[in-house]
N, C-alpha and C positions, 0 to 999 in steps of 0.2 A: 584327696581327703580320706583318711582312714577311719576316723570316727569324729563325732561331734564333741563340743565342749560339755562339761558336766552340766547336768540339769539341776540348777540351784533355785530357779524361780519359775513358777507356773501361773499363767493367767487363765482362769476358768470362767466361762460365760456361756451357759447352755440354756436353750429353750426346753428341750426334752431332758429332764433331770434324772431319768432312769439310770441307776447305778453310779451316779456321780459322787455321792457321799462316800461310798466305799472306796472308789478310785482315789479321791482326794485324801482320804485317811491313809491310804498306802503311801501316797506321795509324801504326806506330812511326816509319816513315821520314819522316813529315811532323810529327813532334813530339808525337803523342798518347801520353800516359802510359797504360800498360796495368796493370790490376788484374785479378786472377783468383783462382779457387778450385782447390783440390786437383789433380785429374787434368789439368784444362785448363792450370793454371799450369805443371805439370811438362812438359807437351807443348810449351808456348811456350818454356820455358827450353831444352829440347832443341833447339828450332829456332834457338837463339842470341839470343833476345829477352830484354830486361830486363823483369821483371814484379814488381809488388808483390802480396803475398798479401792477401786480404781480411782475414785475421786481424790484419794490421798496422793496418787501419782500425777494426776492431771492438774490438780489445784482448781478444778471446776466441778460443780455439782452436775449430776445427770439433769438434763433439761428437755423441754419440748416433748413431754410425755414419754421420755426415754429415747426419743429419736437421736439425741446426741449424748453419748456417754464415753465412747472409746475412740472417737474421731479426734485424735490429739497427737501432736509430735512426741509427747512423752511415752505414748503407747507404740506408735508406729516406728519411732526411732529405736525403741527398745527391741522391737521385732526385726527391724531391717539392718541394724548395724552389723558390719562385718567384723568379727572378733579378732581377725588377724590384720586389720587395716589400721595403721597408726592414726590417720586422719579421722576415721570413724571413732576410734577410741578417745581421741581428744574431744570430739564433738559430744560424746556421751558424758565425759567428765565436765566439760565447760557448761553443759546444760543440766547437769545433775540427773541424768537419765540412767536408770538401772536396767541392764539387759534382761530380757525375758527369754528363757530357754525352752519353754514348753507352752504351747497354746492349745487350749481345749475348748472348742466351740462347736455347737450345732445351731442350726439356723431357725429363725422364726418359721412356724408351720404354714408357709404359704400354700404348699400342695394340699395339705389337709383342709385348709380353709376353703379352697376352691372346690375340692371333692365333696366337702360337707355342705355346699350350697351357700357359702358366705356371700353377702352382698358386696357391691363394688367397694364401699368404704372399708369394710372388714378386710377384704383382700389387699387393698392398698396398704393398710396399717400392718399387715403381716408380710410385707416385703422388707427383708432384712438388709440393712446398709452397712452398719459397723461390722457385723459378723463376716460377710464376704470380704470386706476390705482387710480385716485382720488376717483372715485365712490366706488370702493371696499374698500378703506381705510375708507371713511366716513361711509359706510354701516356697516363695522366691528365695528366701534366705535359709533353705533347708540344710545348708552346710553347717549351720550353727543352731537351728531352731527346729524342734519337732512340732508338728501340728496334727492334732487328733480331732477328727470330725465325725467319728462313728463310735457309738457306745460299745459295739462288739470288738473294738480294738483296745478297750481299757485294760483288760487283764494282761494281754501280752506286753503292752507298753509298761505297765506297772512292774511286771516281772523283770523286764530288761533293766529298768532303772534300779530296782531293788538289788539286782545282781551286780551291776557295775557302776551305778550312778550316772550312766551315759546312755545315749541311743546311738546305735551304729549308723554308719553312712547308708547302708542298705535299707535299714528301717526308715530313716528320715526321707530317703528318696521315694520309698513306697508310700509313706504318709503324704508326701507332697503331691504325688501323682493322684492319689485318692482325693486329696483336697481340691485340686483343680477340677477333677471330674465332677466332684460334688457341686462346686460353685457354677460350673458350666451347665449342669443339669438344672440347677435351681434357676439360673437366669433364662435358660431355654423354656422352662415351664412358665415363667412370667411373660416372656415374649410371646409365646403361643396363646396365653390367656388374653393378652391385649389384642392379638390378631383375631381371636374368636369374637371378642365383644365388639370390635370395630366392624365386623362383618363386611370386610372389603375384599373378600376373595383370598387368593394366595399371596402371602407377603413376599417382599423382595428376598429376604433371608428366612430360611426355615430350618428348624432344628428338631431332632428326635432324640429322646433320651430314654434310658431304661436302667433299672437297678438289677444287678445280678441276683437271681433267685437261686439258681443251682447250675453247676456244670453238668452236662449230660454225657453219657457214656460215649456217644458218637452222634453224628448227624443223620442225614438220610441214608448214608452208607457207612460201614465201619471205618473206612479210611478218612472220614471227614470229622473234624472236631466240631463241637457244638456246646451251647449253653442256653439257658432259659433266663430271659430278663423280663421284669415286670415294669409296667408303665404307671403313670399317676392317674389314669382315667377311671380305675376301679370298676371297669365293666365286668358284670357277673359272667363267670365262665371258668376256663381252666386255670387262669391266673389267681382267681380269688377263691376257688373251691377248697373245701376241706377234704383232704385225701384220707378217707376212712380206712381203707385196707389195700393190700396188694403192693407189689414192688414198685420202684420208682418208674415214672413214665418216661418213655423215650421221645426223641425228637418227632418221630412219625406219629406216636401215640398222641402227643400234644396237638399236633397239626390236625389229625383226624378228629380228635375229640372236640376241638374248637369248631370244626366244620359241622359236626353232628349237632352240637348244642345250638349253634346259630340257626340251623335249619329248623329245629323243633320250636324255637322261640318265635317263628313266624306265625304259628297257628294259635287259634283261640285256646286260652288256658283252661277253659271249662270243658273242652273236649279232649280226652286222653289221646295223645299222639306220640308215636314212636318213630325214630329214624335210625336206621342201621347204616353205618358208613364203612367203606373200605377204600383206602388210598384217596381220601378226601372227596370221594364221590358217593352219593347215596346208592345203596343196592336194594333198599326197600324203605318205604315210608307209608304209614297208615294211621288213620284216626278211627276210633270206634267208641262204643258205649262204655267199654271197660279197657283198662290199660293192657290187660292180658290179651284181649281180642285185637287190640291195636298192634301189640308185639307180634302176634301170630300172623296178622295180615302183612306186616312189614317183612317178616322172615320168609313168607310164602313167595314173595316176588322173585327172590333169587337166593334160595337156601344154600347153594354152593358158596357164593360170595359172602354170605352172612357168617360163615365159619371164620373165626378169628377177627371179627369185625368190632366196631365201636357202637354201643347202644346209647342213644340219648332219648330221654322222655321229658315231657313238658309238665308233668305233675308228680305227686308223691309216688315213689316206687312201693308197690305192695308185695305181699308174699306170693300171691298167685302168679304175678308177672315174673318175680325173681325165680320161681321154680321153672318157668319156661326158659328163661335166659340161661340158666346153668345146664340145660340139656345139651348145649353145644359149646364149644370153646369160644369164649368171648374175651377180648383184650381189656376193654374198659366199659364201665357203665357210669353215665353222668346224669344226675337228676337234681331237681330243686330240693327234694327231701326223700327220705326213705324210712319206713317204719322199722321197728326193732326186729320183727320177724323176717322181713326182707333182708336186713343186714346179716342176720344169723345164717340165712340160706346162702347168701353170696360168700360169707366168710368160709364156707366149706371148700371154696375154690381159692386157695391161698394166693395164686398168681393173678387172679382177677382184680383189677383196680376198681374201686368204687369212689366216685367223687360226688360230694354234696355241695351245692352252690348256694342254697338258701333263697333262690329265686331265679328268674329268667332275665336275660338281657333284653333291653328295649330294642325291638327290631327296627324301629324307625328313628332312633337317636342318631344325630349326626356324628361324623367322625371321618378320619382319613385313613387310607391304606397306602402302602408304599411298596415298591418293587425295585430292587437295584438293577441297573444296567451298566454296561461299561462306561465309566466316567460320569455317572449320574444316578439319579433316583427318580423314578416315575411316581408321582403323587396324584391321588384322586380322592374324591369324596366317596364314602361308603355307599354301596348300592342299597339305599333304603326305600327304593320304589316298591310299591305294592299295588296290586290290581284288585278292584272290587267289581261287583256286578254292574254298578253304575258306569264303570269305565269301558264296558264292552260295547263294541259295534258289531251287530250281527250282519254279515255280508252275504249270506246265502238265502235261497228261497225258503229252505226249511229252517224253522226256529228251533233252537235247542230246548229240550225238556228241562224241567226244574232240576231233575237228578243230574242231567248232563251239565247244566250250568254249575252246579255245586262241584262236580268232579273236575270241570274245566279250571275253575279257580284254584282248586287244590293242586292240579297237575302243573299249572303255570307257576305256582309258588315253589313247588319242588324243582322245576326246571331252572329257576333262578340260582339254585345251589348245585347244579350239575355242570361239570366242565363242558365247554362248548366244543363241538356242536352238540346240543342237548335235545334229546327226544324223550318224552315221558308219557307213558300210557297209564291211565288211572281208571279204576272201576270201583264204585262203592267206597270212595275215600281211601283207596289203597292202591299203591303203584303195582302194576302188573307187568311192566316192561320198561327198562331204562336203557337208553343208548347214550354213551358219553364219550367226549373227547376225540371224535373222529374228524378227519379233514373234510369229509363230505357229509352233508346232512342226511342224504339218502342212506349212507352207510350206517349212520347212527340209528335210523329208523329200522333198518334190516337187523342190526344187532339186537335192538330191543325186542323185535319179533322173535328172533332166535332164542333169546333168553326166556321169553314168555313160554315158548314151546317146551324148553328144557324144564322150566318150573312146573308146567302142566304135567309133563311126564313123571316128574318127581312126586306129584300128587295123584298119579294114576288117573289123570283126566285125559279125555280126548281133545284134540285141537289145541287151541291157544287160550291162555288166560285173557288175552287181549280182546277176544270176541265180546262185543258189546261195550267196549271201553271208549273213553275220550283220549285224545292225544294232544300234548302240548309241545311246542317248539320254542326254544329260547330266542330265536330270530326268525325272520320271514323265510318262507319256502321260496328259493330263487327259481325253482322249476316245479312243475306239478308232480314229478316222479316221487319225491319224498311223501307227498300227501297220498298218492296212489298206492304206495307201499303200505301205508297205514290203513287205507280203505280195504285193500286186499286181505289184510290180516284180521279185519273185523271191527275196526274202529268206527264209531257212528258220529263223532263230533270232533272238531278241531279248534284249538285256541292257539293263536300266534300273533306276533306284533303287527304283521302287515307292513307295507311300505316298499315292496318289490316293484320293479318296473313291469313284472309279469303277474301282478296281483289278479288282474282280470282273468288270465289264463288259469290260475290256481283256483279262483272262485268258480269258474266254469267247470273245472274238473270236480270240484266238491259238489256242485249242483247235479252233475251227471251221475254221481254215485250216491246221491241223496244224503250227503253229509251236511250237518249243521256246522257253520264255522263262524268264529268270533275273532275280531281284531282287537288287540289291546292298546296299540300305539306306543308300547314300551318294550324295548329290547333288554335282555339280560345276559349278554355275553359274560363268560367267566373263564378267565385264562389262568 
């Protein structure tokens, strides 16, 4: 097939009517006959265009509240007939069916209805039937029919028809591929919605869909291709944020910024909190009376790693904090809001990206995460587990003080967002040492201590920032050595899940060193 037949007749039936009148006007201007349904036909007539109703082709009125209007042989025969097949041409003639050469359809807004909190009946009524049926028919017969499912294709399709009166084979194949992808994504969203409301765990078949937001320069490394896709769940964060300033975000920027924003979303929105992320791991997290103090506390934990990091805050960014942020090179700042003065200060750093989200994601809202493996995909529910004071079981002779309890909850929350094995030291609601991603838990503890000493030297302090801190572990201590490393560094209290066969040994070591220790009963591995 070198090219399609001439475009002489177009069926237009759209839910989202953005740009459709101008597109139809351009088609009409080059002699394309317009056929349409209900609201779309009314809109085109209001625009001064001559339109035939679908009912004139089918001989049936729209019925059942619009559930049935295009499900008819006169429509599907017009879309599916092979123009070079004599038998098909005879069938068209015998049944007085006029071929349709161009189909323009977008679907009922099921995704928007679900995202907007529509009730069950609203969601059901926004499941399109006739639209996907026509789209699939036209896409199957793309040798002779063009199918347009996205408004951003209107201009290029109109230009091609205006130029030659035809659509090329390449164009029609591309439109067909996009059409099948659109109906697949639409059906997947419906299937996943049913799965969620049934609450019966993981379905036998599961699908994941996304819409291309933008190609990226490269992936984790320059030799890897990458792109950014958005999903229909509309979770506040990197995908929904307003990109106020700065160059485009890279693959690694997006990944790290998401990690940072999800972390700060865990904390009380009334207490200013800052997280600084590097390579998807926090290098400093702090909460304080002011956002500026919180930022200074987070940066103090590991000032070397903070250079070139991602900064996330859980409240409106102010000028005082912005002045501190621009003192060192920062890749991205993400915040629920920012005042004009803060924006002006950050704007002086043209390469610094500022993202405004308008709010924080719900840290406990359900969802699924996925990870590809050879020949399959690992799927799990999001880690929405949180630990409160009521969840703690104090297992040592010494009871923690109120300040230690406060810091223990903070430390364990941060540890949830650190790559395993995770060790996090906290003092006065600020991390003072973080050990991440080690094969041995004791090595993570030693690394955190080493970083604390480095940070203390940077502040011209003697000893370690860790002295007088609490320590959190994302999983149980399998041996007492990791806990002893923390005690030797000056930690006074420990929070960990518990559950090791050597728990009694670890508890005894804590008692011997006068440590207070709490078990949470919840592990937070992060791979």
